[in-house]
HTML snippet that shows the backbone in 3Dmol.js (N, CA, C, O; Angstrom):
<script src="https://3Dmol.org/build/3Dmol-min.js"></script>
<div id="view" style="width:600px;height:400px;position:relative"></div>
<script>
const pdb = `
ATOM      1  N   ALA A   1      34.311  21.764-156.318  1.00  0.00           N
ATOM      2  CA  ALA A   1      33.718  21.173-157.499  1.00  0.00           C
ATOM      3  C   ALA A   1      33.268  19.747-157.188  1.00  0.00           C
ATOM      4  O   ALA A   1      33.863  19.047-156.367  1.00  0.00           O
ATOM      5  N   VAL A   2      32.220  19.350-157.857  1.00  0.00           N
ATOM      6  CA  VAL A   2      31.711  17.979-157.776  1.00  0.00           C
ATOM      7  C   VAL A   2      31.575  17.484-159.208  1.00  0.00           C
ATOM      8  O   VAL A   2      30.987  18.165-160.048  1.00  0.00           O
ATOM      9  N   TYR A   3      32.112  16.314-159.487  1.00  0.00           N
ATOM     10  CA  TYR A   3      32.029  15.736-160.823  1.00  0.00           C
ATOM     11  C   TYR A   3      31.195  14.466-160.752  1.00  0.00           C
ATOM     12  O   TYR A   3      31.439  13.588-159.925  1.00  0.00           O
ATOM     13  N   VAL A   4      30.204  14.387-161.637  1.00  0.00           N
ATOM     14  CA  VAL A   4      29.343  13.207-161.715  1.00  0.00           C
ATOM     15  C   VAL A   4      29.517  12.609-163.105  1.00  0.00           C
ATOM     16  O   VAL A   4      29.380  13.300-164.115  1.00  0.00           O
ATOM     17  N   TYR A   5      29.818  11.325-163.141  1.00  0.00           N
ATOM     18  CA  TYR A   5      30.035  10.640-164.408  1.00  0.00           C
ATOM     19  C   TYR A   5      28.877   9.693-164.691  1.00  0.00           C
ATOM     20  O   TYR A   5      28.504   8.873-163.852  1.00  0.00           O
ATOM     21  N   THR A   6      28.317   9.823-165.892  1.00  0.00           N
ATOM     22  CA  THR A   6      27.344   8.851-166.369  1.00  0.00           C
ATOM     23  C   THR A   6      28.021   8.059-167.479  1.00  0.00           C
ATOM     24  O   THR A   6      29.185   8.296-167.799  1.00  0.00           O
ATOM     25  N   ARG A   7      27.311   7.149-168.046  1.00  0.00           N
ATOM     26  CA  ARG A   7      27.890   6.371-169.144  1.00  0.00           C
ATOM     27  C   ARG A   7      28.235   7.264-170.332  1.00  0.00           C
ATOM     28  O   ARG A   7      29.178   6.971-171.067  1.00  0.00           O
ATOM     29  N   THR A   8      27.489   8.344-170.531  1.00  0.00           N
ATOM     30  CA  THR A   8      27.652   9.170-171.725  1.00  0.00           C
ATOM     31  C   THR A   8      28.172  10.579-171.481  1.00  0.00           C
ATOM     32  O   THR A   8      28.597  11.243-172.426  1.00  0.00           O
ATOM     33  N   HIS A   9      28.151  11.064-170.216  1.00  0.00           N
ATOM     34  CA  HIS A   9      28.514  12.458-169.958  1.00  0.00           C
ATOM     35  C   HIS A   9      29.266  12.622-168.634  1.00  0.00           C
ATOM     36  O   HIS A   9      29.213  11.771-167.746  1.00  0.00           O
ATOM     37  N   ARG A  10      29.964  13.750-168.545  1.00  0.00           N
ATOM     38  CA  ARG A  10      30.513  14.216-167.263  1.00  0.00           C
ATOM     39  C   ARG A  10      29.790  15.511-166.927  1.00  0.00           C
ATOM     40  O   ARG A  10      29.721  16.421-167.753  1.00  0.00           O
ATOM     41  N   LEU A  11      29.254  15.595-165.716  1.00  0.00           N
ATOM     42  CA  LEU A  11      28.549  16.784-165.264  1.00  0.00           C
ATOM     43  C   LEU A  11      29.392  17.474-164.199  1.00  0.00           C
ATOM     44  O   LEU A  11      29.780  16.858-163.207  1.00  0.00           O
ATOM     45  N   ASP A  12      29.672  18.758-164.412  1.00  0.00           N
ATOM     46  CA  ASP A  12      30.487  19.542-163.490  1.00  0.00           C
ATOM     47  C   ASP A  12      29.579  20.453-162.671  1.00  0.00           C
ATOM     48  O   ASP A  12      28.772  21.205-163.218  1.00  0.00           O
ATOM     49  N   TRP A  13      29.723  20.375-161.368  1.00  0.00           N
ATOM     50  CA  TRP A  13      28.915  21.171-160.440  1.00  0.00           C
ATOM     51  C   TRP A  13      29.848  22.042-159.602  1.00  0.00           C
ATOM     52  O   TRP A  13      30.954  21.623-159.257  1.00  0.00           O
ATOM     53  N   VAL A  14      29.395  23.264-159.273  1.00  0.00           N
ATOM     54  CA  VAL A  14      30.136  24.152-158.388  1.00  0.00           C
ATOM     55  C   VAL A  14      29.320  24.317-157.112  1.00  0.00           C
ATOM     56  O   VAL A  14      28.121  24.592-157.161  1.00  0.00           O
ATOM     57  N   VAL A  15      29.978  24.148-155.977  1.00  0.00           N
ATOM     58  CA  VAL A  15      29.283  24.247-154.690  1.00  0.00           C
ATOM     59  C   VAL A  15      28.814  25.682-154.472  1.00  0.00           C
ATOM     60  O   VAL A  15      29.594  26.631-154.552  1.00  0.00           O
ATOM     61  N   ARG A  16      27.527  25.812-154.195  1.00  0.00           N
ATOM     62  CA  ARG A  16      26.906  27.100-153.939  1.00  0.00           C
ATOM     63  C   ARG A  16      26.697  27.337-152.447  1.00  0.00           C
ATOM     64  O   ARG A  16      26.780  28.470-151.974  1.00  0.00           O
ATOM     65  N   GLU A  17      26.426  26.263-151.712  1.00  0.00           N
ATOM     66  CA  GLU A  17      26.015  26.429-150.322  1.00  0.00           C
ATOM     67  C   GLU A  17      26.403  25.196-149.508  1.00  0.00           C
ATOM     68  O   GLU A  17      26.295  24.063-149.977  1.00  0.00           O
ATOM     69  N   VAL A  18      26.850  25.439-148.302  1.00  0.00           N
ATOM     70  CA  VAL A  18      27.115  24.374-147.324  1.00  0.00           C
ATOM     71  C   VAL A  18      26.456  24.814-146.029  1.00  0.00           C
ATOM     72  O   VAL A  18      26.712  25.911-145.533  1.00  0.00           O
ATOM     73  N   ARG A  19      25.609  23.956-145.488  1.00  0.00           N
ATOM     74  CA  ARG A  19      24.933  24.319-144.242  1.00  0.00           C
ATOM     75  C   ARG A  19      24.674  23.079-143.403  1.00  0.00           C
ATOM     76  O   ARG A  19      24.645  21.958-143.912  1.00  0.00           O
ATOM     77  N   THR A  20      24.490  23.301-142.118  1.00  0.00           N
ATOM     78  CA  THR A  20      24.134  22.238-141.187  1.00  0.00           C
ATOM     79  C   THR A  20      22.715  22.487-140.712  1.00  0.00           C
ATOM     80  O   THR A  20      22.369  23.598-140.309  1.00  0.00           O
ATOM     81  N   VAL A  21      21.888  21.436-140.763  1.00  0.00           N
ATOM     82  CA  VAL A  21      20.489  21.556-140.345  1.00  0.00           C
ATOM     83  C   VAL A  21      20.189  20.472-139.308  1.00  0.00           C
ATOM     84  O   VAL A  21      20.884  19.458-139.257  1.00  0.00           O
ATOM     85  N   PRO A  22      19.164  20.678-138.486  1.00  0.00           N
ATOM     86  CA  PRO A  22      18.769  19.624-137.544  1.00  0.00           C
ATOM     87  C   PRO A  22      18.345  18.362-138.291  1.00  0.00           C
ATOM     88  O   PRO A  22      17.866  18.439-139.422  1.00  0.00           O
ATOM     89  N   ASN A  23      18.519  17.213-137.667  1.00  0.00           N
ATOM     90  CA  ASN A  23      18.178  15.955-138.344  1.00  0.00           C
ATOM     91  C   ASN A  23      16.687  15.820-138.626  1.00  0.00           C
ATOM     92  O   ASN A  23      16.280  14.918-139.358  1.00  0.00           O
ATOM     93  N   THR A  24      15.877  16.691-138.064  1.00  0.00           N
ATOM     94  CA  THR A  24      14.432  16.679-138.319  1.00  0.00           C
ATOM     95  C   THR A  24      14.052  17.512-139.540  1.00  0.00           C
ATOM     96  O   THR A  24      12.903  17.476-139.981  1.00  0.00           O
ATOM     97  N   ASP A  25      15.000  18.256-140.084  1.00  0.00           N
ATOM     98  CA  ASP A  25      14.743  19.123-141.246  1.00  0.00           C
ATOM     99  C   ASP A  25      15.015  18.351-142.531  1.00  0.00           C
ATOM    100  O   ASP A  25      16.163  18.014-142.824  1.00  0.00           O
ATOM    101  N   ALA A  26      13.977  18.072-143.290  1.00  0.00           N
ATOM    102  CA  ALA A  26      14.130  17.367-144.567  1.00  0.00           C
ATOM    103  C   ALA A  26      13.809  18.280-145.742  1.00  0.00           C
ATOM    104  O   ALA A  26      13.607  17.799-146.857  1.00  0.00           O
ATOM    105  N   SER A  27      13.759  19.583-145.514  1.00  0.00           N
ATOM    106  CA  SER A  27      13.382  20.522-146.570  1.00  0.00           C
ATOM    107  C   SER A  27      14.347  20.493-147.748  1.00  0.00           C
ATOM    108  O   SER A  27      13.954  20.818-148.869  1.00  0.00           O
ATOM    109  N   PHE A  28      15.576  20.119-147.524  1.00  0.00           N
ATOM    110  CA  PHE A  28      16.574  20.134-148.592  1.00  0.00           C
ATOM    111  C   PHE A  28      16.370  19.022-149.616  1.00  0.00           C
ATOM    112  O   PHE A  28      17.030  19.033-150.656  1.00  0.00           O
ATOM    113  N   ILE A  29      15.483  18.063-149.362  1.00  0.00           N
ATOM    114  CA  ILE A  29      15.243  17.006-150.346  1.00  0.00           C
ATOM    115  C   ILE A  29      13.936  17.212-151.111  1.00  0.00           C
ATOM    116  O   ILE A  29      13.523  16.343-151.880  1.00  0.00           O
ATOM    117  N   ARG A  30      13.295  18.341-150.907  1.00  0.00           N
ATOM    118  CA  ARG A  30      12.076  18.657-151.657  1.00  0.00           C
ATOM    119  C   ARG A  30      12.429  19.048-153.091  1.00  0.00           C
ATOM    120  O   ARG A  30      13.545  19.494-153.355  1.00  0.00           O
ATOM    121  N   PRO A  31      11.478  18.881-154.025  1.00  0.00           N
ATOM    122  CA  PRO A  31      11.718  19.303-155.405  1.00  0.00           C
ATOM    123  C   PRO A  31      12.016  20.803-155.496  1.00  0.00           C
ATOM    124  O   PRO A  31      11.511  21.595-154.700  1.00  0.00           O
ATOM    125  N   THR A  32      12.831  21.175-156.464  1.00  0.00           N
ATOM    126  CA  THR A  32      13.172  22.582-156.692  1.00  0.00           C
ATOM    127  C   THR A  32      12.884  22.938-158.145  1.00  0.00           C
ATOM    128  O   THR A  32      12.705  22.060-158.988  1.00  0.00           O
ATOM    129  N   GLU A  33      12.843  24.223-158.424  1.00  0.00           N
ATOM    130  CA  GLU A  33      12.603  24.678-159.795  1.00  0.00           C
ATOM    131  C   GLU A  33      13.901  24.815-160.582  1.00  0.00           C
ATOM    132  O   GLU A  33      13.868  24.914-161.809  1.00  0.00           O
ATOM    133  N   ASP A  34      15.028  24.821-159.907  1.00  0.00           N
ATOM    134  CA  ASP A  34      16.310  24.964-160.593  1.00  0.00           C
ATOM    135  C   ASP A  34      17.020  23.612-160.678  1.00  0.00           C
ATOM    136  O   ASP A  34      16.636  22.635-160.034  1.00  0.00           O
ATOM    137  N   THR A  35      18.065  23.601-161.495  1.00  0.00           N
ATOM    138  CA  THR A  35      18.886  22.403-161.630  1.00  0.00           C
ATOM    139  C   THR A  35      19.979  22.478-160.578  1.00  0.00           C
ATOM    140  O   THR A  35      20.775  23.416-160.565  1.00  0.00           O
ATOM    141  N   ARG A  36      20.015  21.482-159.695  1.00  0.00           N
ATOM    142  CA  ARG A  36      21.008  21.467-158.623  1.00  0.00           C
ATOM    143  C   ARG A  36      21.322  20.039-158.227  1.00  0.00           C
ATOM    144  O   ARG A  36      20.581  19.104-158.530  1.00  0.00           O
ATOM    145  N   ILE A  37      22.430  19.902-157.551  1.00  0.00           N
ATOM    146  CA  ILE A  37      22.753  18.640-156.910  1.00  0.00           C
ATOM    147  C   ILE A  37      22.764  18.911-155.407  1.00  0.00           C
ATOM    148  O   ILE A  37      23.288  19.927-154.953  1.00  0.00           O
ATOM    149  N   THR A  38      22.190  18.007-154.658  1.00  0.00           N
ATOM    150  CA  THR A  38      22.173  18.136-153.207  1.00  0.00           C
ATOM    151  C   THR A  38      22.774  16.872-152.603  1.00  0.00           C
ATOM    152  O   THR A  38      22.281  15.765-152.818  1.00  0.00           O
ATOM    153  N   LEU A  39      23.826  17.058-151.857  1.00  0.00           N
ATOM    154  CA  LEU A  39      24.497  15.956-151.163  1.00  0.00           C
ATOM    155  C   LEU A  39      24.332  16.195-149.672  1.00  0.00           C
ATOM    156  O   LEU A  39      24.407  17.335-149.212  1.00  0.00           O
ATOM    157  N   TYR A  40      24.109  15.133-148.917  1.00  0.00           N
ATOM    158  CA  TYR A  40      24.014  15.319-147.473  1.00  0.00           C
ATOM    159  C   TYR A  40      24.569  14.103-146.749  1.00  0.00           C
ATOM    160  O   TYR A  40      24.595  12.987-147.269  1.00  0.00           O
ATOM    161  N   THR A  41      25.008  14.368-145.528  1.00  0.00           N
ATOM    162  CA  THR A  41      25.573  13.324-144.678  1.00  0.00           C
ATOM    163  C   THR A  41      25.278  13.672-143.225  1.00  0.00           C
ATOM    164  O   THR A  41      24.765  14.748-142.921  1.00  0.00           O
ATOM    165  N   CYS A  42      25.603  12.765-142.356  1.00  0.00           N
ATOM    166  CA  CYS A  42      25.367  12.979-140.925  1.00  0.00           C
ATOM    167  C   CYS A  42      26.368  13.980-140.362  1.00  0.00           C
ATOM    168  O   CYS A  42      27.507  14.069-140.820  1.00  0.00           O
ATOM    169  N   ALA A  43      25.916  14.738-139.353  1.00  0.00           N
ATOM    170  CA  ALA A  43      26.777  15.699-138.669  1.00  0.00           C
ATOM    171  C   ALA A  43      26.302  15.830-137.228  1.00  0.00           C
ATOM    172  O   ALA A  43      25.257  15.293-136.858  1.00  0.00           O
ATOM    173  N   GLY A  44      27.062  16.535-136.431  1.00  0.00           N
ATOM    174  CA  GLY A  44      26.685  16.735-135.043  1.00  0.00           C
ATOM    175  C   GLY A  44      27.082  15.555-134.171  1.00  0.00           C
ATOM    176  O   GLY A  44      28.019  14.817-134.478  1.00  0.00           O
ATOM    177  N   ARG A  45      26.360  15.397-133.093  1.00  0.00           N
ATOM    178  CA  ARG A  45      26.650  14.317-132.142  1.00  0.00           C
ATOM    179  C   ARG A  45      25.808  13.089-132.427  1.00  0.00           C
ATOM    180  O   ARG A  45      24.654  13.188-132.844  1.00  0.00           O
ATOM    181  N   TYR A  46      26.404  11.936-132.196  1.00  0.00           N
ATOM    182  CA  TYR A  46      25.689  10.675-132.367  1.00  0.00           C
ATOM    183  C   TYR A  46      24.908  10.366-131.094  1.00  0.00           C
ATOM    184  O   TYR A  46      25.440  10.458-129.987  1.00  0.00           O
ATOM    185  N   ASN A  47      23.636   9.999-131.265  1.00  0.00           N
ATOM    186  CA  ASN A  47      22.782   9.614-130.145  1.00  0.00           C
ATOM    187  C   ASN A  47      22.582   8.106-130.229  1.00  0.00           C
ATOM    188  O   ASN A  47      21.837   7.640-131.091  1.00  0.00           O
ATOM    189  N   PRO A  48      23.227   7.328-129.357  1.00  0.00           N
ATOM    190  CA  PRO A  48      23.135   5.871-129.450  1.00  0.00           C
ATOM    191  C   PRO A  48      21.730   5.337-129.163  1.00  0.00           C
ATOM    192  O   PRO A  48      21.385   4.250-129.627  1.00  0.00           O
ATOM    193  N   ILE A  49      20.928   6.065-128.420  1.00  0.00           N
ATOM    194  CA  ILE A  49      19.566   5.614-128.140  1.00  0.00           C
ATOM    195  C   ILE A  49      18.709   5.698-129.402  1.00  0.00           C
ATOM    196  O   ILE A  49      17.968   4.768-129.721  1.00  0.00           O
ATOM    197  N   GLU A  50      18.816   6.822-130.119  1.00  0.00           N
ATOM    198  CA  GLU A  50      18.056   6.984-131.363  1.00  0.00           C
ATOM    199  C   GLU A  50      18.785   6.391-132.565  1.00  0.00           C
ATOM    200  O   GLU A  50      18.202   6.235-133.639  1.00  0.00           O
ATOM    201  N   ARG A  51      20.053   6.064-132.380  1.00  0.00           N
ATOM    202  CA  ARG A  51      20.903   5.546-133.455  1.00  0.00           C
ATOM    203  C   ARG A  51      20.915   6.503-134.645  1.00  0.00           C
ATOM    204  O   ARG A  51      20.749   6.097-135.795  1.00  0.00           O
ATOM    205  N   ASP A  52      21.114   7.774-134.339  1.00  0.00           N
ATOM    206  CA  ASP A  52      21.111   8.823-135.351  1.00  0.00           C
ATOM    207  C   ASP A  52      21.977   9.981-134.863  1.00  0.00           C
ATOM    208  O   ASP A  52      22.288  10.088-133.677  1.00  0.00           O
ATOM    209  N   TYR A  53      22.357  10.841-135.802  1.00  0.00           N
ATOM    210  CA  TYR A  53      23.097  12.041-135.470  1.00  0.00           C
ATOM    211  C   TYR A  53      22.125  13.198-135.281  1.00  0.00           C
ATOM    212  O   TYR A  53      20.988  13.144-135.750  1.00  0.00           O
ATOM    213  N   THR A  54      22.576  14.243-134.593  1.00  0.00           N
ATOM    214  CA  THR A  54      21.715  15.382-134.277  1.00  0.00           C
ATOM    215  C   THR A  54      21.485  16.299-135.464  1.00  0.00           C
ATOM    216  O   THR A  54      20.497  17.033-135.485  1.00  0.00           O
ATOM    217  N   HIS A  55      22.369  16.277-136.451  1.00  0.00           N
ATOM    218  CA  HIS A  55      22.293  17.210-137.582  1.00  0.00           C
ATOM    219  C   HIS A  55      22.639  16.517-138.900  1.00  0.00           C
ATOM    220  O   HIS A  55      23.095  15.373-138.933  1.00  0.00           O
ATOM    221  N   ARG A  56      22.405  17.253-139.976  1.00  0.00           N
ATOM    222  CA  ARG A  56      22.821  16.846-141.316  1.00  0.00           C
ATOM    223  C   ARG A  56      23.658  17.971-141.914  1.00  0.00           C
ATOM    224  O   ARG A  56      23.343  19.149-141.748  1.00  0.00           O
ATOM    225  N   LEU A  57      24.718  17.598-142.605  1.00  0.00           N
ATOM    226  CA  LEU A  57      25.511  18.546-143.373  1.00  0.00           C
ATOM    227  C   LEU A  57      24.993  18.489-144.806  1.00  0.00           C
ATOM    228  O   LEU A  57      24.985  17.425-145.424  1.00  0.00           O
ATOM    229  N   VAL A  58      24.565  19.626-145.330  1.00  0.00           N
ATOM    230  CA  VAL A  58      23.950  19.697-146.658  1.00  0.00           C
ATOM    231  C   VAL A  58      24.839  20.529-147.577  1.00  0.00           C
ATOM    232  O   VAL A  58      25.220  21.648-147.234  1.00  0.00           O
ATOM    233  N   VAL A  59      25.165  19.982-148.739  1.00  0.00           N
ATOM    234  CA  VAL A  59      25.974  20.674-149.742  1.00  0.00           C
ATOM    235  C   VAL A  59      25.142  20.770-151.011  1.00  0.00           C
ATOM    236  O   VAL A  59      24.651  19.764-151.523  1.00  0.00           O
ATOM    237  N   VAL A  60      24.986  22.002-151.518  1.00  0.00           N
ATOM    238  CA  VAL A  60      24.189  22.242-152.721  1.00  0.00           C
ATOM    239  C   VAL A  60      25.109  22.792-153.804  1.00  0.00           C
ATOM    240  O   VAL A  60      25.923  23.678-153.545  1.00  0.00           O
ATOM    241  N   GLY A  61      24.976  22.259-155.026  1.00  0.00           N
ATOM    242  CA  GLY A  61      25.802  22.714-156.132  1.00  0.00           C
ATOM    243  C   GLY A  61      24.986  23.041-157.363  1.00  0.00           C
ATOM    244  O   GLY A  61      23.902  22.497-157.572  1.00  0.00           O
ATOM    245  N   ASP A  62      25.528  23.950-158.188  1.00  0.00           N
ATOM    246  CA  ASP A  62      24.908  24.357-159.455  1.00  0.00           C
ATOM    247  C   ASP A  62      25.623  23.692-160.618  1.00  0.00           C
ATOM    248  O   ASP A  62      26.849  23.579-160.624  1.00  0.00           O
ATOM    249  N   LEU A  63      24.857  23.257-161.593  1.00  0.00           N
ATOM    250  CA  LEU A  63      25.416  22.645-162.798  1.00  0.00           C
ATOM    251  C   LEU A  63      26.046  23.729-163.658  1.00  0.00           C
ATOM    252  O   LEU A  63      25.389  24.713-163.997  1.00  0.00           O
ATOM    253  N   VAL A  64      27.321  23.553-164.017  1.00  0.00           N
ATOM    254  CA  VAL A  64      28.023  24.564-164.808  1.00  0.00           C
ATOM    255  C   VAL A  64      28.492  24.051-166.163  1.00  0.00           C
ATOM    256  O   VAL A  64      28.766  24.839-167.069  1.00  0.00           O
ATOM    257  N   LYS A  65      28.586  22.703-166.305  1.00  0.00           N
ATOM    258  CA  LYS A  65      29.081  22.182-167.570  1.00  0.00           C
ATOM    259  C   LYS A  65      28.683  20.725-167.731  1.00  0.00           C
ATOM    260  O   LYS A  65      28.707  19.950-166.775  1.00  0.00           O
ATOM    261  N   VAL A  66      28.314  20.360-168.967  1.00  0.00           N
ATOM    262  CA  VAL A  66      28.024  18.982-169.319  1.00  0.00           C
ATOM    263  C   VAL A  66      28.908  18.635-170.511  1.00  0.00           C
ATOM    264  O   VAL A  66      28.841  19.298-171.546  1.00  0.00           O
ATOM    265  N   THR A  67      29.734  17.599-170.374  1.00  0.00           N
ATOM    266  CA  THR A  67      30.679  17.232-171.413  1.00  0.00           C
ATOM    267  C   THR A  67      30.409  15.787-171.859  1.00  0.00           C
ATOM    268  O   THR A  67      30.406  14.877-171.029  1.00  0.00           O
ATOM    269  N   PRO A  68      30.187  15.574-173.146  1.00  0.00           N
ATOM    270  CA  PRO A  68      30.024  14.183-173.627  1.00  0.00           C
ATOM    271  C   PRO A  68      31.316  13.397-173.403  1.00  0.00           C
ATOM    272  O   PRO A  68      32.419  13.928-173.522  1.00  0.00           O
ATOM    273  N   ARG A  69      31.144  12.124-173.077  1.00  0.00           N
ATOM    274  CA  ARG A  69      32.304  11.247-172.921  1.00  0.00           C
ATOM    275  C   ARG A  69      32.489  10.456-174.206  1.00  0.00           C
ATOM    276  O   ARG A  69      31.520  10.043-174.843  1.00  0.00           O
ATOM    277  N   SER A  70      33.747  10.251-174.576  1.00  0.00           N
ATOM    278  CA  SER A  70      34.010   9.506-175.817  1.00  0.00           C
ATOM    279  C   SER A  70      34.292   8.061-175.552  1.00  0.00           C
ATOM    280  O   SER A  70      34.533   7.298-176.488  1.00  0.00           O
TER     281      SER A  70
END
`;
const viewer = $3Dmol.createViewer("view");
viewer.addModel(pdb, "pdb");
viewer.setStyle({}, {cartoon: {color: "spectrum"}});
viewer.zoomTo();
viewer.render();
</script>
């Protein structure tokens, strides 16, 4: 589960997918037709010459609940 808090609501997300992609793949940040949250971070080996990692870990979640905060 992933919980996101705004000033007025709590949004509950359930992880649908976890995958590792090459660091050259940016397809996961393109617009989608569904409501989702996409989180990503570095993965793989660090290349000190490029100052980057070889892969990205991508986590995608579906919105399951929105609760007003009091």
